Residue, then its C-alpha position, 0 to 999 in steps of 0.5 A: x352112485x351112492x350118496x348116503x351119508x353126504x356132508x356138504x359145505x356151501x361157501x357164499x351161501x347168502x348169494x343169489x345162487x347160494x340162497x336157493x342151492x342151500x335149500x335144495x341141498x337141505x331138501x335132498x339130504x336134510x339140514x343137518x348134512x348141509x353147512x352154509x357159510x358166508x362172510x355175513x355173520x348170519x344167514x339171510x335166507x329161510x334156511x334154518x340149518x347149520x351156519x358159520x361165518x367165513x371169509x374164503x380169503x381166510x385160508x386158516x379158518x376155511x381149513x379149520x372148517x373143512x378139517x372138522x366137517x370132513x365134507x364129501x361135497x363143497x360148493x364154492x360160490x363166493x365171488x365178486x360179479x361183473x359190474x361190481x368187479x369192474x369197480x373194485x378190480x383188485x379185490x375182485x381178482x383177489x376174492x375170485x382167484x385166491x378163494x378158488x385156490x384155497x378151496x381147491x387146496x383144501x379139497x386136496x388136503x382133506x380128500x373132498x369127494x366132489x367140488x363145484x365151482x361156477x363159471x360164467x358166460x363172462x369167460x367169453x369175450x367180444x371175439x367169441x362167436x355170439x350166436x350159439x356159442x360153442x363149447x370149445x371156442x376162442x375166449x378173450x374176456x374183457x372184464x376182471x370177472x370174466x378173466x378170473x372165470x376163464x383162469x379159474x376154469x383152467x385151474x379147475x381142470x389142472x387140479x382134476x387132471x394133475x391132482x385128482x380133485x373131482x372139480x365140476x363146473x357150469x358156465x352159467x348164463x344170467x340167473x333169475x330168481x325170486x328169493x334174493x335181490x340183484x347182486x351186482x351182475x350185468x344180467x341182473x336187470x332181468x331180476x330187478x325188472x320183475x320187482x319194479x313191475x310189481x312195485x312201480x309199474x315201470x322200469x329204467x333199464x341199463x341195457x339197450x332194448x335189443x340186447x340179447x343175453x343167455x338167461x336161465x330161471x333159477x329152478x333150471x340152474x339148481x337142477x343143472x347143478x345137482x344133475x352135474x354133481x350127481x352124475x357118475x364121474x365117468x360121464x363128466x368129459x369136460x373139466x374146465x366148465x360146461x356150457x349151459x343154456x336156458x333161453x335168450x331174450x332182450x329187455x324189450x321181450x321181457x317187458x312184452x312178457x310182463x305186459x301179458x300179466x301187467x298190461x300197463x307196465x312200461x320200460x325205458x332205456x338208459x344204457x350205462x357202462x354195463x352195456x359194453x360188458x353185455x356186448x362182449x358176451x354171447x347172445x345164445x349158447x350151444x349146450x349140446x355137450x351137457x345134453x350129451x354127457x349128462x342129459x341136461x335139458x332146461x324146462x322154463x321158457x320166458x313166459x313160464x318164468x314170467x308167470x312164476x316170478x310174478x306169482x312168487x313175488x306178488x304176495x311179498x309186495x301185497x303185504x307191504 
């Protein structure tokens, strides 16, 4: 596929994924080709390219930006995550669903070439097989976030099949990165724990020690996203959302991995309401369909991620 002359819109650019995706896209296409948008009045990243304030619920403003930009790719990342979504149910549903409709309708009206929308392991539920969760399986989510993701998958498929919008999606596991702080998700302990290891030498975890969840280091998540969006459309066989696996681990295993670098690190466990959310999600993911269709393969394991997280975060705290 020829990607010369791409014009790219990233909505939700200040979030955990958006922060790094904007930089990756700018590195590939040049900053002038990437417009970052977020509800915040200014960028919270190192990205120095074009930026506009946008609330994706403001359909008129979104359509104005899309019309002016004539975008070939749109990455719609704005959402309220699992834990915060349970605390703000009405707003979570409104943001997660109406925002998606606005983007899909805009993509249809302004002939956007490709749209990316992230789903999540939250789309599964307690009745889903927990180990090596298959691509096609029962999905009965029990959180507002998960329900919105499951519904969103079906709408993405609908817009693709019925209206010809080239929507592509990944069911992300928990994402771990060093460039942004935790954003209100149940898997965010696996980000916060590295910060606390460096600043306090200890961490109080809101999940039980043996709670296994699928996780992925941000460089792998970025690679998967760009690989999917740059694959020829004929290779994209699944238009709901692809399972995406990286690694699976428990809080105790993260602590053990950190102790290889910081021997005195300690962890305690204080499970809260997020434990029941975690218990409803898969422990590991079968992503063989992504491997078959567009050659997906993760590169980082837990210890490699731990070494890199501490290496990248270390200088930040030494300056303080």
